C-alpha positions, 0 to 999 in steps of 0.5 A: 504131086506137082505144086508151086512153092509158097512164101513159107517154102511149102508146096501149094498143093500137097503130095498127101493129105493128113486127115484130122479127126476133129473133136466135137468138143474141146476135150482134154487129155493129159500125159504126165512123165514121172521117174523112179528113184532109189529110196536111199541114194535118190539116184534114178533106177532103171526098173520101170519094167518091174513097176509095169509088171506090178501095176498090171493092165490098167485102162481108162474108161475109154480103153486108153492104157493109163501107163505107158513106156517112155524112151528111158527105162527109169520113167513111167508115163501116166495117161488119162482117157479123153475128158470134158473137164480138168477135174475129170482129167486130174481125178483120172490122173490121181487114180493112176498115180495111186496105183503107180505109187503102190507098184513103186513101193512094192518094187522099193522105189519112190516117184519123182517128177521134175524137168531134170534130175539134179545129179543123175548121169545120162550115161548110166541110163537104159533105154527102152527097145522099140523100133521107134526109139531105136531109130531115133537114137541111131539118128541122133546119137549122143544128143539122143542119149542125153535126153534125161528129161521129163515133161507134161503133154496136154491135148485139147480138142479142136473142131476143124483142121483149119482152126489148128494153125491159127490157134497154135500160132497164137498160143505161142504168145503164152509159150513163156508163161507156161514154161516159166510157171512149170520150170523145174530143171535148173540142175544137170548132172550135179551142177546148177546150170543157171537156167530155170528150165535146162530141159527146154533147151536140151530137148530142142537139140533133137532134129525134129524138136523145138518150136513149131513152124507157123503155117498159115493153114492145114494145106501148108502143114500137109506139104511140110509133112509130105516133105518130111516123110519123103526125105526121111526126116520122120517116118511117122507123124509122131516122130515130129517132136515140136513143143506145140504140135497138131495131133491129127489122129486124136483131133487135138492140139498137143501142148508140150511146153511144160517141164515135168511137174512135181505136185498135183496142185500145180499140174491141175493149175497148168492143165487148167490154164492150157485148156482155157487158152486153147478154148478162148482162142477157139471162141475168138476164132469162131467170133471172126477175130483174127488171132494175134501172133508174133514173129518166129524170132520173138517166139524163139527169144521168149522161149530162151528168156523163160528158160533162162530167167523163169518167172523173172523173164521180161517177155516180148508181147507183140510184133511191135516188140513191147516188153513186160515182166512175165508175171505182170502179164500173167495177172492180166491173162488170168483175169482175161481167161476167168470167164472161159474157166467159169464155163469150163468148170475150172475157175478155182483151178485157173485161179490157183495158177497165181499161187505158183509165183507166190510160193516160188516155182519148182526151180526156185524151190529146188535152189532154196533147198539146195542152199539150205542143205549146203549144196546137198542134191540128195536133199533136193530129190527128197523134197521133190519126192515129198512134193509128189506124195505130200 
């Protein structure tokens, strides 16, 4: 379909439409990736299929499967149904976690969650065979096989497709807050990387992963999708692995910034923060406000700073290049979002976000355990298993 090019490089009239199944309410759904580790050696084990067999058919109230397979056969993904509140979503996840833990015990393995495993080797991990995963590995080769990482994905419903990119672009201002709070991947293959979140930088090596493009409207996104499909970069929208992305099929924005989260309390806090961020931006957009954004080069630098320094990162706040310690900015952010949290029924959960810097984020706790244990990384996995099963 003919069309001129915009300043973004996308055609002004798209070659195909991307229908967006708008959500009438700011619903919430969560996907939580957890891994399986041996009870003694604490290395990863590749028997997720046995755990799935033991769990059996497990579905949410709306028919959504509560567990799903992932790229690696050491991983089980816990999936909620569609909910109205953080409390409902976390209750759903809690029930699924209990069922999966029971199944894992029957298979003589423990559950573990962090952005990376402290000492496991990627070369010994087995892959789940599906056409989508097979195609991804065939294309990405060594980098695809290296993806020994786990994360959390939060979906928040949006009422109209034209809201998606104003909200998504503005959410990038809080990217470093979410990453620093959740950072849990300081170690890789037995070594401390010096990063708070090695996962964030590993994942962006895939050709369709990393930071999203900042489109001005849905039409530009449709043109981009047309280009990607036409040139074979992706075969389906799910092949676009941005850190924050539209999920047109579900009528949501999917926030995929966070490392794997090892405690239910921290997950609850981060889900509440994510829900409040999207709903607050949606409300401001409805009120006629032009949402703030920053240039892509600042977004990229903020991602790197949060991945490298975690809660000690100095982040860039605006297009004028003003900077601030991320934890100082977080305190003001939580205060600003408090009325939104009250309306959404997650005031306590949002307030508990402040507990994460107070006790130390996961990357900091892991380093403390490793130091106390004289560098024994088995002790680090022990601590993470305990955190998931207090």
